[in-house]
N, C-alpha and C positions, 0 to 999 in steps of 0.2 A: 058924100054930100052931108054937110052939117044939118043936124036935126035938133032944134031947140027943145022940143018936147022930151026927147030921149035924155038930154043932159039934165033937164029939170028932174026927171024921174030918178036918175042916178044920184043926184044930190040929196034928194029926199030919202033915198034908201040909205046913204052913208050917214045922214043925220040920225036916222033911226037906230043905227048901230052905235054911233058915238055917244048917245045919251046913256044907254045902259052901261057902256064901258066906263064912262066917266063916273057914273054913280058907283059902279063896282070898285073902281080904283079908290074912290073916296072912302068907301066902306072899309076897304083893306087898310087904308092909311089910318082910319080911326081905330081899327083893331090893333094895328101895330103900335099906334100911340098908347092905347090902353094897356097893351101888353108890356110896353116899355115902362109905363107908369107902375103897373103891377109888379114887374120884376124889380124895379128900383125899390118899391115899397117892401117887397119880399126880402130883398137884400138888406134893407134897413132893419126889418123885423128880425131876420136871422142874426144880423150883427148885434142887435140889441140883446137877443136871447143868448148868444154866445158870451156877450159881455156880462150879462147877469149870471149866467151859469159859471163863468170863471170867477166872478165876484163871490158867488155862493160857495164854490169849491175852496176859495181862499179863506173864507170864514170857517169852513169845516176844518181845514188843515191848521188854521190858527187855533181853533178850539182843541184840536188834538195836541198841538205843541204846548199849549197851556196846561193841559191835563198831564202830559208827560213831565213837564217841568215841576209840577206839584209833587209827583211821585218820586222825584229825586231826593226830596227832603227825608231824613231818617224817620221822622214821626209819621209820615205818610207811606214810606217804603215798606212798613210792616204790613200794609194791606195787600202787597203784591202776590202773596200766596193765598189770598182769600178771593171770593167770588162776589160779583155785583152784576145782576142781570134783571132789568126791569121788563115790564109788559109792553109788547108791541100792540097798539090799539087795533091794528089791521087784522091780527091773528088771534088776539086774546091770550097769547103765550109769550114766554120770554124771547128776547131777540136772538140769542146765540145757542143756549143749551150747553150741556157739559162738554161737548166736543169743540166748542168755540167756532162753529160754522153756521152761517145764516141759512135758515129754512132746510136743515138737514133731517128734521123729523124727531130730534130728541129734546125739543124745547119743552119747558115746564109750564104748567098753567098757573103757577103762583110765583110771585117775585122771589128771587134768590138774592138776599142782601146780607152779606157777612161783613159789610163795611160800616153801615150806619149804626152808631151806638157802640162800636168796638173801641174800647179805650183801655189799653194795658198800662197806661202811664203811672197808675197808682201802685203797680206791683213792684216788689223790691228789686228784682233783677233789671227792670226797666228804669227804675229811679236812679240806679247807679249810672245809667247812660245819659240821663238828662235830656231825653228826646222830646218829652211832652206828648200831648194827645194828638191823634190824627185830626186834620182840619181840611180835608179835601173839599173844594168847591166844585160842584157837579155841572154848573152851567154858567154862562156869562154872555156878554155882548162884545162884538167886534165891529166897529163901524155901524152900519145900519142893520147888521144881521145879529142873530143869536145862535149859540151852540149849546148842546147838552150831551154829556156822557151817558149813553144808553146802556152800555154793558161792558163788563170786564170779566174774562174767564182765565183761570190759571190751570195749566196742565203740568203737574209735578213730574210726570214721567219724561216728558219732552222738555221740561224746564222752559216753558213758553207761556207768554201772556198774550191775550187777544183783546184789543180795545175797539169799541164801536162808538163813533161820535157822529151826531147828526146836527146839521146847521140849516137855518132858514133865513133867507134874505130876499126881500121884494117879492114875497109870495112863492119863491122857489125853494125846494128842499134838496139837500145833498147829504149823502151818508158815506162815510169812509171807514173801512176796517183795516187795522194793521196788526201784524204779529211781531212781537218783540221777544228776544231772548231774556229770560229772567232767572237769575241765580242768586242764592243767598251767600253771604260771606260766612264761610264755615270755620273760621279760625277758632271760634269759641263754641263749637258744636257741643251740645249736651250729651256726651258719650256715657257718662254715669250720672244719673239723677236720683237723688234720695228724696222721695216725694213728700211734699207738704201734706199733712194729714187731711183727709177729705171729710171723714165723718166725725171724728172726735179730736178736737184740738189739744186735749190733755195727753193724748198718746205722744210719747217721745219719738215720733216718726221723723223721717228725714235725716237719720243718723248714719254715718259711715264709721265703723270701727275697723280701720284698716290694719293697724298693728304691724306696720312694716311690710305688708304684702305689696306686690307690684301692681301698678296700673300702667300698662304700656301703650304707646301710640300717641301721636300728636293730637289726635281727636279724643284722647282720654281725659277730657276736662270733667271735673267733679263739681256738681251743684248740690249743696247740702243746706239744711235748715239751721241757721246759727243758734236760735234760741233753744234748740234741743241738743246742741253739741257740747263739747267739753269747754268751749269758750264762747259764750253768747254775746260777747262785746264786738265781735268782728262783723263788718257789714260790706266789705269790699271784695277784692279778689287778689290772688297772688300767683305769679308765674315762677317756674323754677329759677333759682338764683336771686329772686327778690329778697330784700332785707326782711320782709315780713313773713317769709316762707315758713320759718320754724313755728310761728304762732298759728298759722293755718294748718300745718301738719299736726300740731298739738290738738287743734279743735276736732280733727277727724281721727283722734286716738291713734296717732302714729308718731309720737314723740320719742326721741332717743332715751329720755330720762324715765318715762313712765309706761311705755308701751312696747318695749323690746325692739324698736326700729333702729337699724344701724345706719341708715342713710335715707335720703329723699328718693322714694321709688315711684313717685307720681310723675309721669312724663308731661301731662297737660297742666292747665291752670286749675286752681281751686277757687270756687266762687261761694261766698257766704250769703246766699240768697235762695229762698224757696221757690221751687217750681211745682206746678200742680197739673200734670198732664191728665187728660181724660179722653180716652178713645171710646166712642160710642159703640155699643154692641151691635152686631149684625146677625144675619141668619146663621144659626148653628148648622154645622155639617154632620157627617156620619159619626155616631157615637161608638168609640172603641172601648169605653168603660175603663178598666184597669189594664195598663200595659206593663206586664211583669216578665217579659221574655223578649228576645231579639225580634224586632219588627221593622218592616219597611213601609213607609208612607210615601206616596208619590204626588207630585203636582202635575195636574193634567189640564189646567184651565187656561194656559197661555198667559194673557195679560191679567186674568182674573184669578185671585188666590183660590186654591182648592182648600176647603175648610173641613177640618176634622174636630171632633169633640172627645175629650178624655176626662175621666174622673181622677185618674192617678197614673203616674209613671214611676215605677219602682223597679230599678234594675241593679243587678249585682255583677259578679265576676264575669268578664268577657261579653256581657250582654250589651247590645247596641241598638238604639232606636235610630235607624237610618232614614233620613228624609231626602228623597231624590227630587231635586228641584230642576232637573233638566227640562222637563216639559212644562214648568210653570211654578210659581211661588206657592207656598203652603202656609196656612194659618191654623194653629192648634189652640182652641179655646178650652181652658181648664175650668171645668164646672165643679160644683160641690160634690165631694165624695159622699156616697150614701152612708159610709161608716164613720166619716169624720175622724179618722185616726190621727190625732195630733195635727190636723189640718195639713198633713204632708202631701202636697200635690206632686212634687218631683223629688225623688230620693235616688241618688246614685252612689254606689259603694264600690270599693276596690278600683278596678279600671273600667267601670261601666261608662258608656258614652251616649250622648245625643249629637249626631253629626248631620250637618247640611252638606250634601255632596252632589256633584254633577258628573255625568258620564260622557260628556261631549268635549272634555278637555278645557272648558272654560272655568274660571274660578267661581265658586259660589258667592252670592251676594248676601250680605247680612240681612237685608230687608226681605229676602225670599223665604226665610223661616221666621215666622212670628209666633211666639208663644205668649198668649194673653190670658191673664187670670180674670175669671168672671165671678170671683168670690174671695174668701179669706183663706189664702193658701201659702204654704211655705215651700221654698226650694232649698234643699240641703245637699251639699256635695261633700263626700268623705274621700279619704285615701288619695288615689291618683285618678279620680274621675274627671269627666270633661263634658262641657256643652260648647260646641264650636259652630261659629258662623250663624248666630241667632240673635234675634231681638227679643228681650224679655220685658214685659210690662205686668208687674204685680203691684197693684196700687194699694193693697191692704195687708201685705205681709212682706217678709224679708228673704234675702238670699243669705244663706249661712255657708261661709267658707271654712269648713272643718277639715280641709285637706292637709295631707302631710307632704305633698310634692306635686310637681306638674303632671298633667295627664293628657293634654291635648296633642294630637299629631302635629308635627311641624317643628318641634323643638323649642318652642317658647316656654317661658316660666309661667305657665297659665293653667287654670282649671276652667275658666270661662273666657271665650273669645266672642265678642259681639258688642252690642249696645244694651245697657240695662237701665230701665226706669223702674226702681223698686221703692217700697216704703222704707227699707233700710237694707244695708249690707253689713253683716257682722262677721268677724273672723275669730277663730280660736286664738287663745293667748300663746305667746312664745314662752312665757314663764308665768308661774303662779303669782308673782309679784306685780304683774301688769294690772292696770286699772280695770275695774269691773264696769261694764256698761249696763246700767239699770234701764233697759230699753223701754218697757211699758210700765215700769213702776210695780211689777209683779214679783212675787217670790215663790211661785209655784214650781213644780218639777219641770215644767215646760221651758224654764229659763236656765236650767243647769248647764246648758251648752256653753254659757258664758264663762264657766269655770273650766272648760276643756283646755288642756295645755298640750300644744304640739311644738316642741322645741325646734327652733331653727326654720320653721315654715315661712317661706316668703312667696310661694306661688300664688298668683292672683288672677288678674284680668288683663286682656288686651283688647283695645278698641281698634277696629280696622281703619285704615286711611281712607278707603272708599266707602262713603256713607250715602252715596247718591240714591240708593234704592230705598231710603227712608224719607225722602223729601216730602212725600204725601202726608207723613205723620206730623210734620212741624206745625201744621195748623191746629193740632190738638194739644199743643203745649205752649205755655206762656213764656217761651224763650225769646229774648229780644234779638231776633234775627234781623240784620239789615240786608234787605234785598236790593239788588242792583240789576238794571236792565241794560242790555247791549244794543246792537244795531237792529234796525227794522228788517225783518226777514221776509215780510210780505206787506204790500200796500195795494188796496183795491177799492174802487167805488162799487157800492152794492145797491141793489133795488130791494126794498123791503115789502 
């Protein structure tokens, strides 16, 4: 039976449920709408951020490309074996440190800047190249952004450079680091350097008195000081076979008419321009005093040279100073002898030798035995003696080749095998009629060696083909090396 009051009651109850439901659905729709709006806005924001980030990265890469382009020019390429590392304001230290890695812990607290103010263009060996002064621009603008070169580090062992460029665009910052292969053109490597006088320009330093002795190896290039030579008019260079070759051989006292030379025995080029290498002193190692009997020194430092200090090396018949570089390189610093006996730092007689050897079957490297003079010292080789696989740096005195024949193991016509940067290299005469080299303008008994006559002596020097172990020293000599970089070996965005 139909009951009107019950129907009315049910309608009221359904209306009571419908109102909250409608309100709830409306609220959900509002939330969905707001969410849609927020998501759309978020997508627009993310899209804008991605766009700005990509724009900023493009600015960074553009700045990197501009920097690399500058470093291809010869006048700027001379900087590629030098370091430039500015201060990161966030850390108060350099960006990279010596290992070329961001935030590795070896960063310095002071700017490392071997680029600014470096201008070798006035030096004679550079002037002959016509390269001009470095003119690197460190920062610039690309579109609405700017970029800045923050750091460059060179690793001579790995022959690798690391560049760090930072860019800012629309308030965003991006930093990119790349590693590039960096190698010098070694065709004109300074295998034999007769050093420009450092203390007294009146000294006739920078002289080579070759007198027909041999300089072997394609890296056996000779750099001498023309104003102290037998012909001060020369200012260029000469390769074997050049029409000017006889003039350059005459300048280094190796002419056929006056010096007993029978032919051109220099395998490399001859450069009439002065170089002035200066290797800064480091911490001295264990002092061995005078070494006058067979001795063995060992390298135990891995990648770090083991340093020894000696006052004198004086060896005679069958005596050998063996330097074992299997476990690491060795540096011998020659310090002032307390007796100052004719300033003789190294004297080898008969078949005495200084040998750089390895016991692991690998060939010894010339840069693994470095003998550096820390004073005024002579090196004199007599008879059939030998120094093999060594680098000599004697900035204040000479190497005297008073030998009568070859003495180095291996069968070459040599008494010294390695790289020599000396104040002078002087040889005994082949005959009494050869020209005298008045080296220091002195007439004391110390210079009577110039009158020594060794008939038919032609044994001399061999410079090795592999000089890669000396790449770290090129920053200490004003040799006009043209560095070249190859492909990018690493690219990464970094957080500073």
